[in-house]
PADREN-407378 format. One record per atom (N, C-alpha, C, O): residue in three letters; x, y negated, z negated. Coordinates in steps of 0.05 Angstrom, whole numbers, padded with zeros to 5 digits, always signed. Layout:
BEGIN
alaXYZ
...
This chain:
BEGIN
met+01797-02410-02378
met+01818-02423-02362
met+01845-02420-02376
met+01865-02414-02364
lys+01845-02425-02402
lys+01870-02424-02417
lys+01882-02396-02416
lys+01906-02393-02412
gln+01866-02376-02420
gln+01875-02348-02420
gln+01885-02341-02392
gln+01906-02327-02389
leu+01871-02349-02371
leu+01879-02344-02344
leu+01906-02356-02338
leu+01924-02342-02326
leu+01910-02381-02345
leu+01936-02394-02339
leu+01959-02380-02354
leu+01981-02378-02343
gln+01954-02371-02378
gln+01975-02357-02393
gln+01982-02331-02379
gln+02006-02324-02377
glu+01962-02316-02369
glu+01967-02291-02355
glu+01983-02296-02329
glu+02001-02281-02322
ile+01975-02317-02314
ile+01989-02323-02289
ile+02018-02329-02294
ile+02036-02319-02281
val+02024-02346-02314
val+02051-02354-02321
val+02068-02329-02330
val+02091-02327-02322
glu+02056-02312-02346
glu+02070-02288-02356
glu+02078-02270-02332
glu+02101-02261-02331
lys+02059-02266-02314
lys+02066-02249-02291
lys+02085-02263-02272
lys+02103-02249-02260
ala+02083-02289-02269
ala+02101-02304-02251
ala+02130-02303-02262
ala+02149-02300-02246
lys+02133-02305-02288
lys+02160-02303-02300
lys+02173-02276-02295
lys+02197-02274-02289
lys+02156-02255-02296
lys+02166-02228-02291
lys+02168-02221-02261
lys+02177-02200-02253
lys+02159-02240-02244
lys+02158-02236-02215
lys+02142-02211-02208
lys+02150-02196-02191
glu+02119-02208-02221
glu+02101-02186-02214
glu+02083-02194-02191
glu+02075-02217-02188
ser+02077-02174-02174
ser+02059-02179-02151
ser+02030-02179-02162
ser+02021-02160-02173
ala+02016-02201-02158
ala+01989-02204-02166
ala+01976-02226-02149
ala+01990-02243-02138
tyr+01949-02226-02148
tyr+01936-02248-02133
tyr+01909-02254-02145
tyr+01896-02238-02158
leu+01900-02279-02140
leu+01875-02290-02150
leu+01857-02299-02128
leu+01866-02312-02109
cys+01831-02291-02130
cys+01810-02301-02112
cys+01792-02319-02128
cys+01781-02312-02148
ala+01789-02344-02118
ala+01770-02363-02130
ala+01744-02361-02116
ala+01741-02372-02094
val+01725-02347-02128
val+01700-02340-02114
val+01679-02362-02115
val+01670-02369-02137
asn+01671-02373-02092
asn+01650-02393-02091
asn+01626-02381-02076
asn+01626-02358-02069
val+01606-02398-02071
val+01582-02389-02057
val+01588-02379-02029
val+01578-02358-02021
his+01605-02393-02014
his+01612-02385-01987
his+01625-02357-01987
his+01617-02340-01971
met+01644-02352-02005
met+01657-02327-02006
met+01638-02304-02014
met+01639-02282-02004
thr+01621-02310-02033
thr+01601-02290-02042
thr+01583-02281-02019
thr+01578-02257-02016
val+01574-02300-02004
val+01556-02294-01982
val+01571-02279-01960
val+01560-02259-01949
glu+01595-02288-01953
glu+01611-02275-01932
glu+01617-02246-01940
glu+01618-02228-01922
ala+01621-02241-01965
ala+01629-02214-01975
ala+01606-02194-01973
ala+01610-02170-01975
gln+01581-02204-01969
gln+01558-02185-01966
gln+01560-02170-01940
gln+01549-02147-01938
thr+01573-02181-01920
thr+01574-02168-01893
thr+01603-02162-01884
thr+01607-02147-01865
asp+01623-02174-01897
asp+01651-02170-01890
asp+01664-02151-01910
asp+01671-02160-01932
gln+01667-02126-01902
gln+01677-02106-01921
gln+01706-02110-01929
gln+01713-02105-01952
glu+01722-02121-01911
glu+01750-02126-01919
glu+01752-02148-01939
glu+01768-02147-01957
leu+01735-02169-01935
leu+01735-02191-01955
leu+01725-02180-01982
leu+01737-02187-02003
leu+01704-02164-01982
leu+01694-02153-02007
leu+01716-02137-02021
leu+01719-02139-02045
lys+01731-02120-02006
lys+01752-02104-02017
lys+01774-02123-02028
lys+01786-02117-02049
ser+01780-02145-02013
ser+01801-02163-02022
ser+01794-02175-02049
ser+01812-02180-02066
ile+01768-02181-02053
ile+01760-02193-02079
ile+01760-02172-02101
ile+01771-02178-02123
thr+01749-02149-02096
thr+01747-02128-02117
thr+01774-02117-02125
thr+01777-02106-02147
lys+01794-02118-02107
lys+01820-02108-02113
lys+01839-02130-02125
lys+01862-02124-02132
ala+01829-02154-02127
ala+01845-02176-02137
ala+01852-02172-02166
ala+01837-02160-02181
thr+01875-02183-02174
thr+01882-02183-02203
thr+01862-02199-02219
thr+01854-02192-02241
trp+01854-02222-02208
trp+01834-02239-02220
trp+01814-02248-02198
trp+01823-02257-02177
ala+01789-02246-02203
ala+01768-02258-02186
ala+01752-02277-02204
ala+01737-02268-02221
val+01755-02303-02200
val+01744-02322-02219
val+01721-02337-02207
val+01718-02339-02183
thr+01704-02348-02224
thr+01679-02362-02216
thr+01686-02391-02208
thr+01685-02409-02225
asp+01694-02394-02183
asp+01702-02420-02174
asp+01679-02440-02172
asp+01681-02463-02180
gly+01657-02431-02161
gly+01634-02449-02157
gly+01615-02449-02181
gly+01611-02428-02194
thr+01604-02473-02188
thr+01585-02475-02210
thr+01561-02456-02205
thr+01553-02443-02224
pro+01549-02455-02181
pro+01527-02436-02177
pro+01535-02407-02182
pro+01518-02391-02192
val+01560-02400-02175
val+01569-02372-02180
val+01571-02367-02210
val+01564-02346-02220
ala+01581-02387-02225
ala+01583-02384-02254
ala+01555-02382-02266
ala+01551-02365-02284
trp+01537-02398-02257
trp+01509-02396-02267
trp+01497-02369-02261
trp+01486-02356-02279
ala+01500-02359-02236
ala+01489-02333-02229
ala+01502-02311-02245
ala+01488-02293-02254
phe+01528-02312-02249
phe+01542-02292-02265
phe+01531-02291-02294
phe+01525-02270-02305
ser+01528-02315-02305
ser+01518-02317-02333
ser+01490-02306-02335
ser+01483-02292-02354
arg+01473-02313-02315
arg+01445-02304-02315
arg+01443-02274-02312
arg+01427-02261-02326
leu+01458-02263-02293
leu+01455-02234-02286
leu+01468-02216-02307
leu+01458-02194-02312
his+01489-02225-02319
his+01505-02208-02337
his+01502-02216-02367
his+01514-02203-02384
lys+01486-02237-02372
lys+01481-02245-02400
lys+01507-02252-02414
lys+01510-02247-02438
ile+01526-02264-02399
ile+01552-02272-02410
ile+01555-02302-02404
ile+01551-02310-02381
arg+01562-02318-02424
arg+01567-02346-02419
arg+01593-02349-02404
arg+01615-02346-02416
gln+01592-02355-02378
gln+01615-02356-02361
gln+01621-02385-02352
gln+01604-02397-02339
glu+01644-02396-02359
glu+01651-02423-02350
glu+01660-02422-02321
glu+01667-02401-02310
arg+01659-02445-02308
arg+01670-02447-02281
arg+01700-02449-02283
arg+01711-02464-02299
val+01714-02433-02266
val+01743-02433-02265
val+01751-02440-02236
val+01754-02422-02220
ala+01753-02465-02230
ala+01756-02475-02203
ala+01785-02476-02194
ala+01803-02483-02209
gly+01790-02468-02169
gly+01817-02470-02158
gly+01827-02498-02158
gly+01852-02502-02161
met+01810-02517-02155
met+01818-02545-02155
met+01827-02554-02183
met+01842-02574-02185
asp+01818-02540-02204
asp+01827-02546-02231
asp+01852-02530-02238
asp+01869-02539-02253
ile+01853-02505-02228
ile+01876-02488-02234
ile+01902-02500-02223
ile+01922-02500-02236
thr+01900-02511-02198
thr+01925-02520-02184
thr+01941-02541-02200
thr+01964-02536-02205
pro+01929-02564-02207
pro+01945-02584-02222
pro+01955-02574-02249
pro+01978-02581-02257
gln+01939-02558-02263
gln+01947-02548-02289
gln+01971-02529-02286
gln+01989-02528-02302
leu+01970-02512-02265
leu+01991-02493-02260
leu+02017-02507-02252
leu+02039-02497-02258
leu+02015-02529-02239
leu+02039-02544-02231
leu+02053-02554-02256
leu+02078-02554-02257
his+02038-02564-02276
his+02050-02572-02301
his+02065-02549-02315
his+02087-02552-02324
leu+02051-02526-02315
leu+02063-02502-02328
leu+02087-02492-02313
leu+02107-02483-02324
ala+02086-02494-02286
ala+02109-02485-02270
ala+02133-02503-02275
ala+02156-02493-02277
glu+02129-02528-02278
glu+02151-02547-02284
glu+02163-02541-02311
glu+02188-02540-02313
ser+02146-02538-02331
ser+02157-02534-02358
ser+02169-02506-02362
ser+02186-02503-02380
asn+02162-02487-02345
asn+02173-02460-02348
asn+02194-02454-02326
asn+02203-02431-02324
his+02201-02474-02311
his+02223-02472-02291
his+02216-02450-02270
his+02234-02435-02262
leu+02191-02450-02261
leu+02182-02430-02241
leu+02184-02443-02214
leu+02179-02467-02210
ile+02190-02426-02194
ile+02192-02436-02166
ile+02165-02433-02152
ile+02153-02412-02152
val+02156-02456-02141
val+02130-02458-02129
val+02133-02459-02098
val+02148-02475-02088
ser+02118-02442-02084
ser+02118-02443-02055
ser+02089-02445-02045
ser+02070-02440-02060
val+02086-02453-02020
val+02059-02455-02007
val+02060-02441-01980
val+02079-02443-01965
tyr+02038-02427-01974
tyr+02035-02414-01948
tyr+02007-02423-01938
tyr+01987-02416-01949
gly+02008-02438-01916
gly+01983-02447-01904
gly+01981-02478-01903
gly+01999-02491-01912
asn+01959-02488-01893
asn+01954-02516-01889
asn+01971-02528-01867
asn+01986-02513-01853
thr+01969-02554-01862
thr+01983-02566-01840
thr+02010-02576-01849
thr+02015-02580-01872
lys+02028-02581-01829
lys+02054-02591-01835
lys+02053-02619-01849
lys+02068-02625-01867
glu+02034-02635-01839
glu+02031-02662-01851
glu+02023-02661-01880
glu+02034-02675-01897
val+02003-02644-01886
val+01994-02641-01914
val+02016-02630-01932
val+02020-02639-01954
leu+02031-02610-01922
leu+02052-02598-01937
leu+02075-02618-01943
leu+02086-02618-01965
lys+02081-02635-01924
lys+02101-02656-01928
lys+02091-02676-01950
lys+02107-02683-01967
asp+02066-02683-01948
asp+02054-02701-01969
asp+02054-02687-01996
asp+02059-02700-02017
phe+02049-02661-01996
phe+02049-02646-02021
phe+02077-02645-02034
phe+02080-02649-02058
glu+02097-02641-02018
glu+02125-02641-02028
glu+02132-02669-02040
glu+02144-02671-02061
asn+02124-02690-02026
asn+02129-02717-02036
asn+02114-02722-02062
asn+02124-02735-02080
tyr+02089-02712-02063
tyr+02073-02714-02088
tyr+02087-02700-02111
tyr+02088-02711-02133
leu+02097-02676-02106
leu+02110-02661-02127
leu+02135-02675-02137
leu+02140-02677-02161
arg+02151-02686-02119
arg+02175-02700-02127
arg+02170-02725-02143
arg+02185-02732-02161
glu+02146-02737-02138
glu+02139-02761-02153
glu+02127-02755-02180
glu+02134-02768-02200
his+02109-02735-02181
his+02094-02730-02206
his+02106-02707-02222
his+02101-02705-02246
phe+02122-02690-02210
phe+02134-02667-02224
phe+02164-02666-02216
phe+02173-02648-02202
pro+02179-02686-02225
pro+02207-02689-02215
pro+02225-02665-02221
pro+02245-02661-02208
asn+02217-02649-02241
asn+02234-02626-02248
asn+02224-02600-02238
asn+02235-02578-02244
ile+02203-02601-02222
ile+02192-02576-02211
ile+02210-02564-02190
ile+02224-02579-02175
arg+02211-02538-02188
arg+02228-02524-02168
arg+02211-02516-02144
arg+02193-02500-02146
ile+02216-02529-02121
ile+02201-02523-02097
ile+02216-02502-02080
ile+02239-02505-02074
gly+02201-02481-02073
gly+02213-02460-02057
gly+02210-02465-02027
gly+02225-02480-02016
ala+02190-02453-02015
ala+02185-02456-01986
ala+02156-02467-01982
ala+02138-02458-01996
cys+02153-02485-01963
cys+02126-02495-01956
cys+02123-02488-01926
cys+02134-02500-01909
ile+02106-02467-01921
ile+02104-02456-01894
ile+02076-02462-01882
ile+02056-02456-01895
ser+02076-02474-01858
ser+02052-02479-01844
ser+02052-02460-01819
ser+02062-02467-01798
pro+02040-02436-01822
pro+02040-02417-01799
pro+02022-02427-01777
pro+02004-02442-01781
pro+02028-02419-01752
pro+02011-02427-01729
pro+01982-02416-01733
pro+01978-02395-01745
phe+01963-02431-01722
phe+01935-02424-01725
phe+01927-02403-01703
phe+01912-02409-01685
arg+01938-02379-01707
arg+01932-02357-01689
arg+01941-02331-01702
arg+01952-02331-01724
glu+01935-02309-01690
glu+01943-02283-01701
glu+01973-02280-01698
glu+01985-02285-01677
leu+01986-02273-01720
leu+02016-02271-01720
leu+02025-02243-01713
leu+02011-02224-01719
ser+02048-02241-01701
ser+02059-02215-01696
ser+02070-02204-01722
ser+02074-02218-01741
val+02076-02178-01722
val+02087-02165-01746
val+02113-02178-01753
val+02119-02182-01777
asn+02130-02183-01733
asn+02156-02195-01739
asn+02154-02224-01750
asn+02169-02231-01768
glu+02135-02239-01739
glu+02131-02266-01749
glu+02122-02265-01779
glu+02132-02280-01795
gln+02103-02248-01784
gln+02093-02246-01812
gln+02115-02237-01831
gln+02117-02248-01853
lys+02131-02218-01822
lys+02153-02208-01839
lys+02173-02231-01845
lys+02184-02232-01867
ser+02178-02247-01825
ser+02198-02268-01828
ser+02189-02289-01849
ser+02204-02299-01865
tyr+02162-02294-01849
tyr+02151-02313-01869
tyr+02153-02301-01897
tyr+02160-02314-01916
ile+02145-02276-01899
ile+02146-02262-01925
ile+02175-02260-01936
ile+02180-02264-01959
asp+02193-02254-01918
asp+02222-02253-01925
asp+02232-02280-01935
asp+02247-02282-01954
lys+02222-02302-01922
lys+02230-02329-01930
lys+02219-02335-01958
lys+02234-02347-01975
leu+02194-02328-01964
leu+02182-02333-01990
leu+02198-02317-02012
leu+02201-02327-02034
ala+02207-02294-02005
ala+02223-02278-02024
ala+02251-02289-02028
ala+02261-02289-02050
ser+02263-02299-02006
ser+02291-02308-02007
ser+02294-02332-02025
ser+02316-02337-02036
val+02273-02349-02027
val+02276-02373-02043
val+02268-02368-02073
val+02269-02386-02089
gly+02261-02343-02079
gly+02256-02335-02107
gly+02229-02344-02117
gly+02226-02350-02141
thr+02209-02345-02100
thr+02182-02354-02107
thr+02171-02339-02131
thr+02171-02315-02132
asn+02161-02355-02150
asn+02146-02344-02173
asn+02116-02347-02170
asn+02100-02329-02176
ile+02108-02371-02160
ile+02080-02377-02156
ile+02076-02386-02127
ile+02089-02404-02117
leu+02057-02372-02113
leu+02052-02378-02085
leu+02023-02388-02082
leu+02004-02373-02087
phe+02020-02413-02073
phe+01994-02423-02066
phe+01988-02416-02037
phe+02002-02424-02019
val+01965-02402-02033
val+01958-02394-02006
val+01934-02411-01998
val+01912-02410-02009
ser+01939-02428-01977
ser+01919-02448-01969
ser+01911-02443-01940
ser+01916-02460-01922
leu+01898-02421-01935
leu+01890-02413-01908
leu+01859-02416-01904
leu+01850-02414-01882
gly+01845-02420-01926
gly+01815-02421-01924
gly+01803-02393-01925
gly+01816-02373-01919
cys+01778-02392-01934
cys+01763-02367-01936
cys+01752-02359-01909
cys+01741-02376-01895
pro+01753-02334-01902
pro+01763-02310-01916
pro+01792-02303-01909
pro+01802-02282-01919
lys+01805-02319-01893
lys+01831-02313-01883
lys+01852-02310-01906
lys+01868-02291-01906
gln+01851-02328-01926
gln+01871-02327-01947
gln+01867-02302-01966
gln+01886-02291-01975
glu+01842-02295-01970
glu+01837-02271-01987
glu+01847-02246-01974
glu+01859-02228-01986
lys+01841-02243-01948
lys+01850-02220-01933
lys+01881-02220-01931
lys+01893-02198-01932
trp+01893-02243-01928
trp+01922-02245-01926
trp+01935-02235-01952
trp+01954-02220-01952
met+01924-02244-01975
met+01935-02235-02001
met+01931-02205-02005
met+01949-02192-02015
tyr+01908-02195-01997
tyr+01902-02166-02000
tyr+01922-02150-01984
tyr+01932-02129-01993
arg+01929-02159-01959
arg+01947-02144-01942
arg+01977-02148-01950
arg+01992-02129-01947
his+01984-02172-01960
his+02013-02178-01962
his+02023-02184-01990
his+02047-02185-01994
ser+02005-02187-02010
ser+02015-02195-02036
ser+02034-02175-02049
ser+02052-02182-02064
gln+02030-02149-02043
gln+02047-02128-02055
gln+02076-02130-02044
gln+02094-02119-02056
gly+02079-02143-02022
gly+02106-02146-02010
gly+02120-02172-02020
gly+02142-02178-02012
ile+02106-02186-02038
ile+02118-02211-02049
ile+02119-02209-02079
ile+02098-02205-02092
asn+02142-02211-02091
asn+02144-02209-02120
asn+02138-02237-02133
asn+02155-02251-02143
ala+02112-02243-02132
ala+02103-02269-02142
ala+02073-02267-02146
ala+02060-02248-02138
val+02062-02287-02160
val+02033-02289-02164
val+02022-02307-02141
val+02030-02330-02139
ser+02004-02296-02125
ser+01992-02311-02103
ser+01964-02320-02111
ser+01949-02305-02124
leu+01958-02345-02104
leu+01932-02356-02111
leu+01919-02368-02086
leu+01930-02385-02073
gly+01895-02358-02079
gly+01880-02369-02057
gly+01865-02394-02065
gly+01845-02393-02079
ile+01876-02417-02058
ile+01866-02442-02068
ile+01851-02459-02048
ile+01842-02481-02054
gly+01849-02450-02023
gly+01834-02465-02003
gly+01844-02493-02000
gly+01867-02498-01992
asn+01826-02512-02005
asn+01832-02540-02001
asn+01843-02555-02025
asn+01844-02579-02025
ala+01850-02540-02046
ala+01858-02553-02071
ala+01883-02570-02069
ala+01886-02590-02084
ile+01901-02564-02050
ile+01924-02581-02046
ile+01916-02608-02037
ile+01927-02629-02046
asn+01896-02610-02019
asn+01887-02635-02008
asn+01875-02653-02030
asn+01880-02677-02031
thr+01860-02641-02049
thr+01848-02656-02071
thr+01869-02664-02092
thr+01868-02685-02104
thr+01889-02646-02096
thr+01910-02651-02115
thr+01926-02676-02108
thr+01932-02693-02125
ile+01932-02679-02082
ile+01948-02701-02073
ile+01931-02726-02067
ile+01942-02747-02059
gly+01905-02723-02069
gly+01887-02746-02065
gly+01878-02750-02036
gly+01867-02771-02030
lys+01884-02731-02019
lys+01877-02734-01991
lys+01846-02731-01987
lys+01834-02743-01970
glu+01834-02715-02005
glu+01805-02713-02007
glu+01796-02719-02035
glu+01810-02711-02054
lys+01774-02733-02038
lys+01764-02741-02065
lys+01746-02720-02077
lys+01731-02707-02063
arg+01748-02717-02103
arg+01729-02700-02118
arg+01708-02718-02131
arg+01714-02741-02138
pro+01684-02708-02135
pro+01663-02724-02147
pro+01668-02727-02177
pro+01684-02712-02188
pro+01653-02745-02191
pro+01655-02747-02220
pro+01648-02720-02234
pro+01635-02703-02222
lys+01657-02718-02259
lys+01653-02693-02274
lys+01624-02685-02276
lys+01617-02661-02274
phe+01606-02704-02279
phe+01578-02697-02283
phe+01566-02685-02258
phe+01548-02668-02259
ile+01576-02693-02234
ile+01567-02681-02209
ile+01577-02653-02207
ile+01562-02635-02198
gln+01602-02648-02216
gln+01613-02621-02216
gln+01597-02602-02234
gln+01591-02579-02227
lys+01589-02613-02258
lys+01576-02596-02278
lys+01548-02588-02269
lys+01538-02566-02277
ile+01534-02604-02253
ile+01507-02597-02244
ile+01508-02581-02218
ile+01487-02576-02206
gly+01532-02574-02209
gly+01534-02556-02186
gly+01530-02570-02159
gly+01522-02557-02140
met+01535-02596-02158
met+01530-02610-02133
met+01555-02621-02119
met+01554-02639-02103
glu+01578-02610-02127
glu+01603-02618-02115
glu+01603-02613-02085
glu+01615-02629-02069
trp+01590-02592-02076
trp+01588-02586-02048
trp+01576-02608-02032
trp+01582-02612-02009
leu+01557-02623-02045
leu+01543-02644-02030
leu+01562-02667-02023
leu+01560-02679-02002
met+01580-02674-02042
met+01599-02695-02036
met+01619-02686-02014
met+01626-02702-01997
arg+01627-02661-02015
arg+01644-02650-01994
arg+01630-02651-01967
arg+01643-02656-01946
leu+01604-02646-01967
leu+01588-02648-01943
leu+01588-02676-01931
leu+01591-02679-01907
phe+01585-02696-01948
phe+01586-02724-01939
phe+01613-02731-01928
phe+01615-02747-01909
gln+01634-02720-01939
gln+01661-02726-01930
gln+01668-02713-01903
gln+01683-02724-01887
asp+01656-02690-01898
asp+01662-02675-01873
asp+01637-02661-01863
asp+01636-02637-01862
pro+01617-02677-01855
pro+01591-02666-01847
pro+01592-02648-01822
pro+01578-02628-01821
lys+01609-02655-01803
lys+01610-02640-01778
lys+01619-02611-01782
lys+01608-02593-01770
arg+01638-02608-01800
arg+01650-02581-01805
arg+01633-02565-01825
arg+01631-02541-01822
leu+01621-02579-01844
leu+01609-02564-01867
leu+01578-02562-01866
leu+01567-02546-01881
phe+01565-02578-01849
phe+01536-02578-01850
phe+01524-02550-01845
phe+01507-02540-01861
lys+01532-02537-01823
lys+01521-02511-01817
lys+01528-02490-01838
lys+01512-02474-01846
arg+01553-02491-01848
arg+01562-02472-01868
arg+01545-02475-01894
arg+01535-02455-01904
tyr+01542-02499-01903
tyr+01526-02503-01928
tyr+01497-02497-01925
tyr+01484-02485-01942
leu+01486-02505-01902
leu+01457-02500-01897
leu+01452-02470-01897
leu+01432-02461-01910
ile+01469-02454-01884
ile+01464-02425-01881
ile+01472-02411-01907
ile+01457-02395-01918
thr+01497-02416-01917
thr+01507-02400-01939
thr+01492-02406-01965
thr+01486-02388-01981
asn+01486-02432-01970
asn+01471-02438-01994
asn+01444-02426-01995
asn+01434-02416-02015
thr+01430-02425-01971
thr+01404-02413-01969
thr+01406-02383-01974
thr+01390-02371-01989
lys+01426-02370-01962
lys+01430-02341-01965
lys+01436-02334-01994
lys+01427-02314-02005
phe+01453-02351-02007
phe+01460-02346-02035
phe+01435-02348-02053
phe+01431-02331-02070
cys+01419-02368-02049
cys+01394-02371-02065
cys+01375-02347-02061
cys+01364-02337-02081
leu+01373-02338-02037
leu+01355-02315-02031
leu+01367-02289-02044
leu+01352-02273-02054
leu+01393-02286-02042
leu+01406-02263-02054
leu+01402-02263-02084
leu+01396-02242-02096
leu+01406-02286-02097
leu+01403-02288-02126
leu+01374-02283-02134
leu+01369-02269-02154
leu+01356-02294-02119
leu+01327-02290-02125
leu+01320-02260-02123
leu+01305-02250-02140
lys+01330-02247-02103
lys+01325-02218-02099
lys+01335-02202-02123
lys+01321-02185-02133
leu+01359-02208-02132
leu+01371-02194-02155
leu+01355-02199-02180
leu+01351-02181-02196
leu+01347-02224-02184
leu+01332-02230-02209
leu+01304-02217-02209
leu+01295-02207-02229
leu+01292-02216-02185
leu+01265-02203-02184
leu+01267-02173-02188
leu+01250-02161-02201
asn+01289-02161-02178
asn+01293-02132-02182
asn+01297-02126-02211
asn+01290-02104-02220
arg+01309-02144-02226
arg+01314-02139-02254
arg+01289-02145-02271
arg+01290-02141-02295
């Protein structure tokens, strides 16, 4: 985590185009059949082990002790570094309500942070001109760090298609803004360490997440079992 944050800040200071994918179980399973998502991950500047099960699988398959590097942990730490390094932070994605709360949160907890643009695009396919106007806006405010909060796989594909047109470090953080501002709760550390954070999220939003977790978690376990048996 420490090394990753240093690399992000260095590239952000230089305004280099780069992007990060925080790979969890859902993304891993989706990438088995979605070729553009797979390419988005493999072409990323950083693809980190966001989910504890992914970190476990990585360690087991590659014989490397791999820690979990979660987007929900990266976000608050990066905000501290952005403030101390005078970097401009922008957001693309999420709802207008959440973005307004996020701006208020930043002003309260990071009074010296530089806020660029907070954009909530419409929930539909954008025209070329609409997309260009948003990217131009992100550039015009001098964005160094861009949090992309569109959800998987939309945010990964968006970064793959558009990050080179933005002189900033883009990070696909999913729901991390919501947890950072306290809109959604994270479980205690010991729940996170045993890989059961998904269960608390399921209790918080069962209607949306039940089918996803039931299907993707099962597919992930079967995929990992197949790989282990082959080896």
